[in-house]
C-alpha positions in Angstrom: 18.2 -38.6 30.4 21.1 -36.8 31.8 23.0 -33.7 30.8 26.1 -35.8 30.2 27.8 -35.8 26.8 27.0 -39.1 24.8 30.7 -39.8 24.4 31.3 -39.5 28.2 28.4 -41.9 28.7 30.0 -44.4 26.3 33.3 -44.0 28.3 31.4 -44.8 31.6 29.8 -47.9 30.0 33.3 -49.0 28.8 34.7 -48.5 32.3 31.9 -50.6 33.7 33.2 -53.7 31.9 34.9 -55.6 34.8 37.1 -58.6 35.2 34.6 -60.5 37.4 31.6 -62.2 35.7 29.4 -61.8 38.8 30.0 -58.0 38.7 29.5 -57.8 35.0 26.1 -59.4 35.3 24.9 -57.0 37.9 26.3 -54.0 35.8 24.6 -55.3 32.6 21.2 -55.3 34.4 21.9 -51.9 35.9 22.6 -50.4 32.5 19.5 -52.1 31.0 17.1 -51.1 33.8 18.3 -48.0 35.6 21.4 -46.2 34.2 19.5 -44.0 31.8 17.3 -42.6 34.6 20.2 -41.4 36.8 20.7 -37.8 37.5 24.1 -36.1 36.8 25.0 -36.3 40.5 24.2 -40.0 40.6 26.3 -40.6 37.6 29.2 -38.8 39.3 28.8 -41.0 42.3 28.7 -44.1 40.1 32.0 -42.9 38.4 33.6 -42.7 41.8 32.5 -46.3 42.6 34.1 -47.4 39.3 37.5 -46.5 40.8 37.2 -49.4 43.3 39.1 -52.6 42.5 36.8 -55.3 41.1 36.9 -57.4 44.3 36.1 -54.5 46.5 33.3 -53.4 44.1 31.8 -56.9 44.2 32.0 -57.1 48.0 30.1 -53.8 48.3 27.4 -54.9 45.8 27.1 -58.2 47.6 26.7 -56.5 51.0 29.9 -57.7 52.4 31.2 -54.1 52.7 29.7 -50.7 52.8 30.6 -47.3 51.5 30.7 -44.2 53.7 29.6 -41.7 51.0 25.8 -41.4 51.0 25.6 -40.7 47.3 27.8 -43.8 46.5 25.7 -45.9 49.0 22.5 -44.9 47.2 24.0 -46.2 43.9 25.0 -49.4 45.6 21.4 -49.8 46.8 20.3 -49.5 43.2 22.8 -52.1 42.1 21.8 -54.4 44.8 18.1 -54.1 43.7 18.6 -54.9 40.0 
């Protein structure tokens, strides 16, 4: 588990609820399979990704766009794999 406060982790889960069903399905699998094993740095990268608009986020997850930040790109690879 991470060094994050449990309340902050709940906030991150809440922010992960998106307006696009396709994105929600990916994020549900991500939380079920991988989120709890992320390092604090990986969680920080994921939080930055959450700032993307839903359509941009989905395009990145679907491989239609890429992110320049290597830490964020690593999280996207995890999302693409789940």
